[in-house]
Each structure stands twice: as structure tokens, then as C-alpha cells.
C-alpha angles and dihedrals in degrees: 000000000000123000120192122190115186127187099025092254096073093257094147125025129175125183096175111099090225101049139146124215122174092343096312117117115201122194120190121208122219124291111311091007129121124271118231124203120195123177125229099215137204093021092301120156099230137012113271094253091058099047112108108223134173120202109199121190109223094155102086087234109128115241098008095126090050092051089049092049089052092048092050091044090054087056093052099266099128101158094077126135116202116206143142120268116242089240137017116261128207096222137021120253136182113218123196135185115240111286095025098083093114090050090051090049090053092048092048090050091053089051094046093244121144121245088245087075093064121105136168109254111261123212103320090241088066094056110091097237129100094239131003097191115168093337114144097188126032122192113198107192122214129182089274094063109131092239094044095098117091115251110278093013120132129208119241122204120198117204115229 
């Protein structure tokens, strides 16, 4: 059993060995084992390594979901599934289930996507992936995804 008292006055108490208080998740190992504390930052719901994410390539650009999985993994998001979207999409979007909006914001920031690309996840049948499962954040990548350009490539804009 693990008891956490925070604030000296007993303001927050957790007796569950896997508890969160004020954004800090504490996980206790078995008897005699070490205790690990990992912070859920920026108002996020869970630490990055525990956030279930799907990165679906709807851009038509080979390998984009894999690149995105690597980029998220480098930032500590290790529970990422890379797959192809069931259809191509014109623009990238970051979906989130209710209550995981701050997590989605953090994921979008890692990917260099603006907050305007966040949206609450609609009915899972409306998300262009074969199965959503227990995913809390879904990144559907379009051709405008920040990491969609080939290494060394530059964008060219032609004025009308």
C-alpha cells in the first residue's frame, strides 16, 4: 500500500499505488521494489509514455506515419501505433477523446501542428482508420503534415 500526502495539511491524499495528484503520477513497484514517479505535465491527463496514440497516414506519402511515430517516440510518446488511414485526407488533424484535449495539444506541439488542427474525436466510424481501439489521441496525417516534406526539400509558393 502506498500513501501519498501532499501539501503538509492533508490537502491531497492517495492510497492507490497508481495515483495522480496535482499532475504527478506515482507508480509503486511490488514489495521491496523501487517507486517511480513520472509527471504528467502541462495539464495533461497521463504521462507521454502511457498515452495511447495512433498515427494514420492519409497523405499518400510513403512512410509518413512511421516518421511521425519516431518523432513522437523521441519526445517520450512510446505507445504509438503507425498505420495507413483508410482514405486520403486533404489536411492533417489531431483527434482526441473527451478529457484528453491537453494531451492532444501536447502531441500537436511535438509535431509542429497548430492548435487549430485539434478536434474532439467524432464517432470512431467517422475517423479514417480501420480501428480506433483504446486510443486517446489520433493523428491523421495529410500532405500538409509538418514532417511530410522529404529531407532537404523546400516548399515553393507560386503567387497567383
